[in-house]
Every structure is written in C-alpha cells, then in structure tokens.
C-alpha positions in Angstrom: 28.9 -5.4 -21.1 28.6 -6.7 -24.7 25.4 -4.7 -25.1 27.1 -1.5 -23.9 30.0 -2.0 -26.3 27.4 -2.2 -29.2 26.0 1.2 -28.0 22.9 -0.3 -26.3 21.9 0.9 -22.8 18.7 1.4 -20.8 18.3 5.0 -19.5 16.9 5.0 -16.0 16.7 8.7 -15.2 17.7 12.0 -16.8 18.0 15.5 -15.5 19.7 18.8 -16.5 20.8 21.3 -13.8 21.6 24.8 -14.6 24.3 27.0 -13.1 26.1 30.2 -13.9 28.1 30.6 -17.1 31.9 30.5 -16.6 31.5 29.5 -13.0 29.4 26.2 -12.9 31.4 23.4 -14.4 30.9 19.8 -13.4 34.0 17.8 -12.2 33.5 14.4 -10.5 30.7 12.8 -8.9 30.5 10.1 -6.2 27.8 8.0 -4.8 27.2 8.1 -1.1 28.0 4.9 0.6 24.4 3.9 1.1 23.8 4.4 -2.7 20.9 6.9 -2.1 22.7 10.2 -3.2 25.2 11.5 -5.6 27.6 14.3 -4.6 28.2 16.3 -7.8 31.1 18.9 -7.6 30.2 21.8 -10.0 32.9 24.4 -9.6 31.0 27.3 -7.8 28.6 24.9 -6.1 27.9 21.4 -4.7 24.9 19.4 -6.0 23.4 16.6 -3.9 21.3 14.5 -6.1 18.8 11.7 -5.5 20.6 8.7 -7.1 17.4 7.1 -8.3 15.6 10.2 -9.8 18.6 12.5 -10.3 16.4 15.2 -8.8 18.3 18.0 -6.8 18.1 17.3 -3.1 20.4 20.1 -1.9 22.7 22.8 -3.3 25.6 24.6 -1.4 27.4 27.4 -3.0 31.1 28.0 -2.6 32.6 31.2 -1.4 33.6 33.7 -4.2 37.0 32.8 -5.7 36.8 29.1 -4.7 36.2 26.2 -7.0 34.9 22.8 -5.8 36.5 19.8 -7.5 35.6 16.8 -5.4 33.0 16.0 -2.8 33.1 12.5 -1.1 31.0 11.3 1.8 32.6 10.0 4.9 32.0 6.2 5.7 29.0 7.1 7.9 27.5 9.3 5.1 27.0 12.2 7.7 29.3 14.7 6.0 31.2 15.2 2.9 34.9 16.1 2.5 35.5 18.7 -0.2 38.5 19.5 -2.3 38.4 23.3 -3.0 40.8 25.2 -5.1 41.4 28.9 -4.5 42.4 31.3 -7.3 45.6 33.1 -6.2 48.2 35.3 -7.9 51.0 33.3 -9.3 54.7 34.0 -9.4 57.6 33.1 -11.6 60.7 30.9 -10.7 62.3 33.9 -9.1 59.4 34.6 -6.8 58.3 37.7 -8.8 54.5 38.3 -8.9 52.9 37.2 -12.2 50.2 39.0 -13.9 48.6 35.6 -14.7 46.4 33.9 -12.1 47.1 30.3 -11.1 44.8 27.8 -9.5 46.4 26.4 -6.4 45.2 23.4 -4.4 44.9 23.8 -0.7 45.7 20.9 1.4 43.1 19.3 3.7 45.3 20.2 6.7 45.4 23.9 5.8 41.8 24.3 4.9 38.8 22.1 5.5 35.1 22.2 5.2 32.3 19.8 5.9 28.6 19.8 5.0 25.7 17.7 5.7 25.4 15.4 2.7 21.5 15.4 2.6 18.6 15.9 4.9 18.2 13.2 7.4 14.8 11.7 8.3 
C-alpha cells in the first residue's frame, strides 16, 4: 500500500472499449465470483471482460430508453443480475406532467433480466 500511496503501481493489462457518444457511459464493474470475468455496466450495454487480459468476451445491448447501472453475477456465476433504469416522463408534486424527463429506477420485483455471464466451456 505504501508504494501505491507514492503513486507507484504495476500495470498488468490495459484496454479501451468504444461505445456510442451520449449513450455509452461506464458505471460500476464487478468481478465474477471465480475471478475470471469482469461485468462492466456501460449505460446502453453490458460488457463482459476477461479479468486477466481485459479483452471483450461478450457484449449485450440494452433496449432503447434503458440504462444499465449495475451487473453482478449470482453466486454460481451462471447469470448476472442487472440494475436497469428506464427514462420516463416526470411529474411535479401535484402530479401534473413535467416537460423534463426523469430517470426512475425500476425495482427487481417489477422488472428483471438475466443473461449468461460468459460462454461456458
């Protein structure tokens, strides 16, 4: 830790992934439980990366109007649970429709999605 505090580190891998302007924005990433993959939420898509090389293993697109914020594997690493936000029309305190758009989180019970985290051998 003392080396890191001095600004010293050893870079093991580097990769740049490209998406679509104003749609692809990275949020959080989580390692699979076996440490082989990284689940990267990227707004309009999900990227599954090889944890050692950071190479893209898989990419899944979100439906239009949805934004992916989190993707975490289940304990058996067979599927990922996603937190997806949908852009909806907002309203004011009296319930009147607002001209502004608001981002509203959908609860896991109201909406769910599962994906295979990566190809299995």
